[in-house]
C-alpha positions as CSV (number, residue, x, y, z in Angstrom):
1,M,91.8,93.0,79.6
2,G,93.6,95.8,81.5
3,F,97.0,94.8,80.1
4,V,95.7,94.8,76.5
5,F,94.2,98.3,77.0
6,L,97.4,99.5,78.5
7,C,99.4,98.2,75.4
8,F,96.9,99.8,73.1
9,L,97.2,103.1,74.9
10,I,101.0,103.1,74.9
11,S,101.1,102.2,71.1
12,Y,98.5,104.9,70.4
13,C,100.5,107.5,72.2
14,S,103.7,106.9,70.3
15,I,103.0,109.5,67.7
16,K,105.3,109.8,64.6
17,F,106.0,113.2,63.1
18,Y,105.6,113.8,59.3
19,D,106.3,116.9,57.3
20,E,104.1,118.4,54.5
21,Q,105.2,115.9,51.9
22,G,104.4,112.9,54.1
23,D,108.0,112.0,54.9
24,L,108.8,110.9,58.4
25,I,110.8,113.5,60.3
26,K,113.7,111.6,61.9
27,D,115.0,114.3,64.3
28,A,111.7,115.7,65.6
29,E,111.5,115.5,69.4
30,P,108.2,115.7,71.2
31,K,107.7,118.6,73.6
32,G,107.0,117.6,77.2
33,L,106.6,114.1,78.7
34,N,105.5,111.0,76.8
35,P,101.9,110.2,77.7
36,G,102.8,106.5,77.7
37,L,105.5,107.1,80.3
38,I,103.0,109.0,82.4
39,V,100.5,106.1,82.2
40,L,103.2,103.6,83.2
41,L,104.4,105.8,86.1
42,V,100.8,106.2,87.5
43,I,99.9,102.5,87.2
44,G,103.4,101.4,88.6
45,G,103.0,103.9,91.5
46,L,99.6,102.6,92.4
47,L,100.7,99.0,92.2
48,L,103.8,99.7,94.3
49,T,101.6,101.7,96.9
50,F,99.2,98.8,97.0
51,L,101.9,96.2,97.6
52,V,103.8,98.2,100.2
53,G,100.5,99.0,102.0
54,N,99.6,95.3,102.2
55,Y,102.9,94.4,103.6
56,V,102.8,97.1,106.3
57,L,99.2,96.1,107.3
58,Y,100.2,92.4,107.4
59,S,103.3,93.0,109.6
60,Y,101.2,95.3,111.9
61,A,98.6,92.6,112.2
62,Q,101.2,89.9,113.0
63,K,102.5,92.1,115.9
64,T,99.2,93.3,117.4
65,L,96.6,90.6,116.9
66,P,96.4,87.7,119.4
67,P,96.9,84.2,118.0
68,R,93.9,82.3,116.9
69,K,92.1,80.1,119.4
70,K,92.1,76.4,118.6
71,K,88.9,74.6,118.2
72,P,88.0,72.4,121.2
73,I,88.6,68.7,120.6
74,S,85.5,66.5,121.0
75,K,85.6,63.6,123.5
76,K,85.2,61.1,120.7
77,K,88.3,62.4,118.9
78,M,90.3,62.5,122.2
79,K,89.4,58.9,122.8
80,K,90.5,57.9,119.3
81,E,93.9,59.7,119.8
82,R,94.5,58.0,123.1
83,L,93.7,54.6,121.5
84,K,96.1,55.3,118.7
85,Q,98.9,56.2,121.2
86,G,98.2,52.9,123.1
87,V,96.9,54.6,126.2
88,S,93.5,53.1,127.3
89,A,90.8,55.6,128.0
90,P,89.6,55.9,131.5
91,G,86.7,53.7,132.5
92,E,87.7,50.9,130.0
């Protein structure tokens, strides 16, 4: 949806210049910056800022946060694992 709107906006902003008879003026140069270029720069800048910010936050979290605690293993699972390895459970 956003991409379609952006393409429409860029195509709408590319204005062609005509003289009084309705002929296309070939050598007319617009004054100032192209609005389509401004839109692309703003959206590209926001996207780049978002991606760089996410990377910085991710790397900071990897350095500072402690590792996750593992869930405790139930006695039933521990008994199954010991039987798989061939070690008999105590009391059997």
